[in-house]
N, C-alpha and C positions, 0 to 999 in steps of 0.2 A: 713788507707783508705781501702775500699772494694766496689766492683760492684753489691753487693746483693741488690736491690731496696724495696723489702718488701717479709716476708714470716713468718712462723710460725714453731715452734716446739714440738713436743710432749717429745722428749730426745732427748738426745745430739746424734749426729751419725758422724762419723769421718773424715768428709771433712769439715764442717765447726762447728760453735759454735756461729751463729748470730739469731738473731729474737725474738720474741713473744711467750712465752709458753703458753699452752695451754692444757685443760684435756682432751680434744675429738674433733674429727672430724668426724661426723656418716655419712658423705657424701660426694662423692665429692662437691657437691654445697655447704655445709655448709664449707668443708676445703679451697673452692676457697675464701669464704667471709670473714673467720679468717685470711687468709694470707693477704687480699686485693687485692685481683685478681678477686673482683669482677665488672668488668669493661669489656666493647667490644670494638670490633675494627671497627671504621669507615671508609670507604675510601671516599678519598675526591681529586677532582681535582687538577693538579698542574698547575699553572701559571708562566710563565717566561714576564715581561717586560708586563703584563696584556694578555698575549696570552696564552690560552690552550695548553696545551703538552696533544696530540691525542695518544692515546694507552695505557696510563701509569697512578695511582693513588696513591696517598699515604695513608699506612694503619697508622692509628691516634687511639689513645686513647680516648676512648667517657670521661674521669674521667678530663684529664689535656690537650689533643689537641697534647700528644708529637708523633712526628712523628718518625714509630718503621720500617717501609721499604717502598721501592719505588718498584712497582710492576704492571705489565701488568695489563690490564683491563680483563683479562681472570681469575687471580687470582683467587681464591675458600678461602672466608676467612673462617677460622674454630674457631668460639668463643671457649674462655675458658672452659665456661659450658658443650661444643659440646664435645673439645676435650676429657672430661675427664668425659663423662657420662657414657661408658661402663664400667668403672672401679669399678662402686657403686656394677655391677655383680660379681667381685671379692670378695667383702667384704659380697656378703650374702653367698660365698661359706665358708667362716670362714676360709679361708688359708692365707688372706690378710688383714691388718690392716694397714691406714693411719698414719703417723709420722708426715710429715711434709710436706709443699708447699710455694714458692718462686717465685721470679722473678730475671732474671741478666738481667743488663744493665739499660736500660728504661722503661724494660717490653716488649722486643722483645720476650724472649726467658723464657717460664716459666715452671715449673717441678711441679708433684705433687709425693712423695715418699712416698713406703708402705712397709712395713716387712712382709715374709712371715715366717714359722715357722722354729725353730731351725734344724740347723743338725749339723751332727758330719764328719769332715775333718780329718781325722785319729785318734788322740783322743781328738780333738778339738772343741769345741762347736763353730759354725759361724753361722752368722744369714745374711741369703738372703733378700737383700732390692732390688726392683725394682723400676726403676725410670721411670715414664712418664713426656716426653717432647713435648711441644709445640712451634710451632715456627711464628712469625709474621713480621719477616723482609724478607719472601721470601727465604729464603733459608734452608728450612724444614718444616715438617708438624708434625705430631705424629708419636714419635717413643718411643720407651719401653728397658731399660737396666737392665740387673741383674749385683750386685755387692752384692758378699760375701764378709762379714767382722766377721774377727777375734777376737771374744768378748774380749780374755784376754788381747790383744791389741790394738784393734780398727784397726787392719793391712785392707787394702783391699786384695782379693784374686781374683781379673778379669782377670783373664790370660785369653788369647785368644786360643781356643780347636778348633784344628782340626775338629772334628765331633760333634759340638756343637757351636749355636751362642749363644752369651751374649747381643747382640743388635739385635732388629729387628721393623719394623714399623708393624703399625696396620689399619684398615679400623677406621674413626671416626666419621662417618655421617651415618646415615639410620634408620631403623626400629630396634625395640626390640631385635626381633629376630638374626638383624646383629651385635648388641652388645654383647649378650649371647655366639654368636660364636667367636667374638673378645675375651672374657673374658677365655673363654675355651683354644683358639688359644695359648693367652699369658700366662697360667698356664702350659700347656703340654712346650712350650719351656723353659721355667723357669726350669720345674723339669725333664728336659731333660739335661740340662747341668748341673746342679747339680749332677744328676746321674753321669753325665761324670767325674764331676769335682774330684769326691769322689773316683773313678777308677782311677782316672790318679793322685790325692794324695797318696794313698796307692803306687802304682809303685813308687812315687818319695820318699815316706819315706825309700824305701827297698835299696834306689842306693847310693852307698857308693861315695861321694867326699873328695878325700885326700888332704891334706895341697897342695901340689903341683897342684893337678887339679884344687884347689880354687883360689889361685894364678894367674894359667893362664885364669882361668875365667873371676874373676876382672878386670883383663888388658885388656880383652877383651871386657866385657863389656862397660868400661869405658875408653878408646882409648885417646893415646895422639897424636890428630893430627902432620903432618910431620910439618907445617907449624906455630904450637902455638908458641907464647911468652913465657915468663919467666913465667909471671904471670900465664896466663893462664896453663901453664905447672904445676906451683906449685898449682895451686887450683885444676887441677884435679887428683895430688898426695895425696894431701888431702882428696880429696872426697873417695878417694880409701881406704886410712886408715879408716874411718869412716864407711864404708860400710866393710870392712873386721873386724872391730870393733862389728859393729852390728851384721854379720852373727856370730862372733864367742862368742861373751860376753853377748848377750841378754838374760837375766835369763831365760823369758819363749822358748827358743830356746836351750836350753843345752840337753834334753831330744832326740832333732832331731842332735846332732852335727855330723859333716863330713857325713852327708846326703842331695841329691838334695831337699828333702822336707825342711830343715833347712835354706837352702842356699836362695830358692825363697822367704820364710817366711822374711829371711834377709833382701833380696832386695827389699820386699814391706814395711818394717819399714824403709827402709831408704828414699825412696819415697814419704812414708806417713806423715812422721814427721820430716825429715831432712829441717830446716830453708832454705829459698831458698838465695843465696850469694848477689841478688840484688830484695828487695821485692819492686816488681811496683805495680801499684794501681790496675791492673787486675789479678794479681797473685792469689787472692782465686777464681778469675772465672775462672782461667784457670786450677788451681788446680781441681775444682767442675768437670771440662769437661775432665778432665785426668781420676778421679775416674771412672764417669761414660762412658764413651766410654772407656777407657782400656788405662793404662799407657803404653807409650813405651818400658820405660826401662824394667816394669815387662814384656812384652811379648819377648823381646829381650831376658834376662835374661832365662827365659822359652825354648825357641829355642837353646840356646847355652847348658842349663841342659840335653833336651831332645838327644843332640847329643854328648856329653860327654862319 
């Protein structure tokens, strides 16, 4: 069971394997049509016992009437086509290609995913993905997130860097000049993050992490709470063993053994591909947002390795 509503994809991406394959999505409008997102938001009054609730409206889907969120009557709707219109200017640069789009839940959150040209992190080919998100539940507007993916193993490398953002918001309505400026801003932020990530990867690749430091690192990354019961303690110990195995035994990481770069990639492999102990109905959706927004375990691991 999953929480993906509708989507399409051009090729497999590392955080989901759902949807309908298509050959091409030439612009944002066509991408949204193919993904089943060519509906709009209609705001409707709310009534309780035939009495209208003042100051609030319901954001509903035009195609099926689903209520996606309750908002104030001052809330400005950003339609799907409006939210992603500026991304067409990114396509025009030749530096971004649409790959997939879809919705989560009942459609209250939609995304459009584009891939930038490959880069190298240390010796590995990496594909940077730009994810554009729009919200209809009143909890956000248009946001952009960058997620680099190591091709050899489909691991995400979206670490939180001190000097470069990988998440930001952008304006989403206005004239064509505004959209062009937003496109330039988006590419500029993405390139700045990737440049910083390349520099940081080279530093981590030269930093030695011996067996003793690695053992201490794993215990600190996956601590056992003082009040943990026997079952929880056993589960954490098993997770520690799996993490250690991925760091030390993964075939694609052998050339990075006993380096901080090998460790952070092992952690990424661990959080990207380890099956959950409890596979809940919202697991796929939660994994998607952890990939897009940044996984806290990867961020914590990065901070620990920097301090080691």
